[in-house]
C-alpha positions in Angstrom: -5.2 18.9 -3.3 -6.9 15.6 -2.4 -4.8 13.7 0.2 -5.0 10.0 1.0 -3.0 7.7 3.2 -2.0 4.1 2.9 0.5 1.4 3.9 3.2 -0.5 2.2 3.4 -3.7 4.2 6.1 -6.2 3.4 7.4 -9.6 4.3 10.6 -11.5 3.6 10.1 -15.0 2.1 12.5 -17.7 0.8 11.7 -16.2 -2.6 12.6 -12.6 -1.5 10.8 -9.4 -0.6 7.0 -9.3 -1.1 4.7 -6.3 -0.7 0.9 -6.1 -0.1 -1.0 -4.6 -3.0 -4.7 -4.3 -3.9 -6.6 -3.9 -7.1 -9.6 -1.7 -7.4 -12.9 -3.5 -8.2 -15.3 -2.7 -11.0 -15.4 -3.4 -14.7 -13.9 0.0 -15.5 -10.8 -0.9 -13.4 -10.0 -4.2 -15.0 -6.9 -2.9 -16.7 -6.1 -0.3 -14.0 -2.8 -0.6 -12.1 -2.6 -2.0 -8.6 -2.1 0.1 -5.6 -1.0 0.2 -2.0 -4.1 -0.1 0.3 -5.1 3.5 0.8 -8.0 6.0 1.2 -9.2 9.3 2.4 -8.8 10.2 6.1 -11.9 11.0 8.1 -12.2 14.7 9.2 -10.2 14.5 12.4 -8.1 11.4 11.6 -4.3 11.6 11.2 -2.7 10.2 8.1 -1.2 7.1 9.9 -4.5 6.3 11.5 -6.3 6.6 8.1 -3.6 4.3 6.5 -4.1 1.7 9.2 -7.9 1.8 8.9 -8.0 1.7 5.2 -5.5 -1.2 5.1 -7.7 -3.2 7.5 -10.9 -2.2 5.6 -9.5 -3.3 2.3 -7.4 -6.3 3.2 -8.4 -7.5 6.7 -4.8 -7.0 7.9 -4.1 -5.0 11.0 -0.8 -3.2 10.5 1.8 -3.3 13.3 4.8 -1.0 13.6 4.8 1.6 10.8 7.3 4.3 9.8 6.6 7.2 7.4 7.8 6.6 3.9 6.9 10.1 2.7 4.4 10.9 0.0 4.0 10.8 -3.8 1.8 13.0 -6.0 -0.1 11.7 -8.9 1.0 13.6 -12.0 -2.5 13.8 -13.7 -4.9 14.3 -10.7 -2.5 15.9 -8.3 -3.7 13.6 -5.6 -1.2 13.1 -2.8 -0.6 9.7 -1.1 1.0 9.6 2.3 2.6 6.2 2.8 3.6 4.3 6.0 5.6 1.1 5.7 6.1 -1.8 8.0 6.4 -5.5 8.3 3.3 -7.5 7.8 2.1 -9.5 10.8 3.5 -13.1 10.6 0.0 -14.5 10.3 -1.2 -12.0 7.6 -3.6 -13.5 5.1 -4.9 -10.8 2.8 -8.4 -11.0 1.6 -10.8 -8.7 -0.3 -12.4 -7.2 2.8 -14.3 -4.4 1.0 -16.3 -4.0 -2.2 -13.6 -1.5 -3.2 -11.1 -4.1 -4.1 -11.2 -7.3 -6.1 -7.7 -8.5 -5.4 -5.6 -8.3 -2.3 -2.3 -10.2 -2.2 1.4 -10.2 -1.4 3.4 -9.8 -4.6 7.1 -10.3 -5.2 8.8 -6.8 -5.4 9.8 -7.4 -9.0 6.2 -8.1 -10.1 5.0 -5.2 -7.9 7.1 -2.8 -10.0 5.2 -3.9 -13.1 1.7 -3.9 -11.5 1.7 -0.8 -9.3 0.4 2.6 -10.5 3.5 4.4 -12.0 3.1 7.3 -9.7 3.3 5.0 -6.7 6.5 3.2 -7.9 8.9 5.5 -6.0 7.4 4.1 -2.8 8.8 0.6 -3.7 12.3 2.1 -4.2 12.0 4.0 -0.9 11.1 0.8 0.9 14.0 -1.1 -0.6 16.4 1.7 0.4 15.0 1.9 3.9 15.3 -1.9 4.3 18.8 -1.8 3.0 19.7 0.9 5.5 18.1 -0.9 8.4 15.6 1.9 8.7 12.3 -0.1 9.0 
C-alpha cells in the first residue's frame, strides 16, 4: 500500500473555521478535487516529518504544533494518507510553492467539504471533533 503524509492546518477567522487546501496542477487535474498538502515520505523520514516538508514544499507554510489525526484510505487506489493537524501560523500566507499545485489557499470549512477529495472528507470531521473537544 502506498503511504503518504500531510497536514490539515486551520485558522479561526471572524467568518469561522478555515482549512488549508491545495489543488493539483496540470490540465488533467482541472476537475480533480482539492486535497490537504501531502506527499510521499523519503526513505528514512517519519510521517510527521514528511507532512511538514510536503506542506512547506507545496504551500510555503511551515507548520507549528501538530497532532496526529489518524489516516484515511482511498477506496479505489488503496493509498493511505496519514494526517497531522494544527493551527496555521498567524502570518501564514499560502502560495503555490511547487509545480505540483496550481492553487493553495485557506477555505471555509463548509466550502472545503465540497472541494476536498471524498476519501479525505473524514479528516475534516475529525478536525472539527478534535477542536470541539479541545484536543488540538
